[in-house]
C-alpha positions in Angstrom: 7.1 -7.9 -3.1 10.4 -8.3 -1.4 12.1 -9.1 -4.8 10.8 -6.1 -6.6 13.6 -4.7 -8.8 13.7 -1.1 -7.6 16.5 0.0 -9.9 14.6 -1.3 -12.9 11.3 0.3 -11.6 13.1 3.7 -11.1 14.6 3.4 -14.6 11.1 2.7 -16.0 9.7 5.7 -14.2 12.4 8.0 -15.3 12.2 6.8 -18.9 8.4 7.0 -19.2 7.8 10.1 -17.0 10.8 12.0 -18.3 11.9 15.3 -16.8 8.7 15.6 -14.9 10.5 13.9 -12.0 13.3 16.4 -12.0 11.4 18.4 -9.3 9.8 15.5 -7.7 6.1 15.5 -6.5 4.5 12.5 -4.8 1.0 11.2 -5.6 -0.4 13.6 -3.0 1.0 16.6 -4.8 3.7 17.3 -2.2 7.1 18.4 -3.2 9.6 15.9 -1.9 12.9 17.1 -0.6 15.7 14.7 0.5 15.4 15.4 4.2 16.5 12.8 6.8 13.3 13.2 8.9 11.1 12.4 5.8 13.1 9.3 5.0 13.1 8.1 8.6 9.3 8.8 8.9 8.7 6.3 6.2 10.9 3.7 7.8 14.2 4.1 5.9 17.6 4.4 7.4 19.3 7.3 5.5 22.7 5.6 5.9 21.7 3.1 3.2 22.1 5.8 0.5 18.5 5.5 -0.6 17.3 8.2 -3.0 14.2 10.2 -2.3 12.5 8.7 -5.4 13.3 5.1 -4.2 12.1 6.0 -0.7 8.7 7.1 -2.0 8.5 4.1 -4.2 9.1 1.9 -1.2 6.4 3.7 0.7 3.9 3.1 -2.2 4.9 -0.6 -2.3 4.3 -0.9 1.4 0.9 0.7 1.0 0.1 -1.7 -1.9 1.2 -4.7 0.2 -1.1 -3.6 3.0 -4.2 -2.6 0.9 -3.8 -4.9 -2.1 -1.8 -8.0 -1.1 -2.7 -10.0 -4.3 -0.2 -7.8 -6.2 2.6 -9.7 -4.5 1.5 -12.8 -6.5 1.9 -11.1 -9.9 5.0 -11.5 -12.1 7.6 -8.8 -11.7 6.7 -6.9 -14.8 3.0 -6.6 -13.8 4.0 -5.7 -10.2 6.0 -2.8 -11.6 3.1 -1.7 -13.7 0.8 -1.6 -10.7 3.4 0.2 -8.6 4.0 2.7 -11.4 0.3 3.4 -11.6 -0.1 3.7 -7.8 2.9 6.1 -7.8 1.2 8.3 -10.3 -2.3 8.3 -8.9 -1.9 7.2 -5.3 -2.9 3.8 -4.0 -6.4 5.1 -3.2 -6.8 6.2 -6.8 -5.6 2.8 -8.1 -8.1 1.0 -5.8 -10.9 3.3 -7.2 -10.3 1.5 -10.6 -12.5 -1.4 -9.4 -12.7 -3.3 -12.7 -9.0 -2.9 -13.3 -8.2 -4.3 -9.8 -10.6 -7.2 -10.2 -9.2 -8.1 -13.7 -5.6 -8.1 -12.3 -6.7 -10.3 -9.3 -8.0 -13.0 -11.7 -5.2 -12.6 -14.3 -7.5 -11.2 -17.0 -4.7 -9.2 -18.6 -6.6 -8.0 -21.7 -9.4 -6.7 -19.5 -7.0 -5.1 -17.1 -5.2 -3.4 -20.1 -8.5 -2.1 -21.5 -9.5 -0.7 -18.1 -6.2 1.1 -18.0 -6.9 2.8 -21.3 -10.4 4.0 -20.4 -9.3 5.6 -17.1 -8.9 9.2 -16.3 -5.3 8.4 -15.5 -4.7 7.3 -19.1 -6.2 10.5 -20.4 -3.7 12.5 -18.4 -0.7 10.6 -19.9 -1.6 8.8 -23.1 1.9 7.5 -24.0 2.7 6.4 -20.5 -0.7 4.6 -20.3 0.0 2.9 -23.7 3.4 1.7 -22.6 2.2 0.4 -19.3 -0.9 -1.2 -20.9 1.3 -3.3 -23.2 3.4 -4.3 -20.2 0.3 -5.4 -18.4 -1.2 -7.1 -21.4 2.0 -9.1 -22.4 4.0 -9.3 -19.2 7.1 -8.0 -20.9 9.3 -4.9 -20.2 10.0 -3.9 -23.8 7.0 -1.5 -24.1 8.4 0.9 -21.5 11.9 0.7 -22.8 10.9 1.6 -26.4 8.1 4.1 -25.8 9.0 7.8 -26.0 8.7 10.0 -22.9 5.2 11.3 -22.1 4.4 14.5 -23.9 2.5 16.3 -21.1 
């Protein structure tokens, strides 16, 4: 997923998640502070001007690449959906959605979209899930750009 559009993914996260990311917690529930040792521990050179959010996104992407390499074969929109979901629930949580993962692996977009909506993850953020579901189903970005911020 070398060609993943990180600025677009960060914009999508900030738009859909809203101010929840102002004090930023990762999927493990840890408060993330922009400290050089943290950035270096996940393999990023701080001289590149990488934000903490982008650093954590890149960590999630590397974990997805290691544990679910088929995601690299998806189109960019669906890659961002999977990364966004993994960012919210952790890669382990994403992999626990067995039917969703199987549907994505065989390009059954309607099934993957339905599996998203019946998950616990969707119950915790209905608007976010609805926006990402449409992106997964149709393979277009417009759902995340027009959907209001999550009302959690």
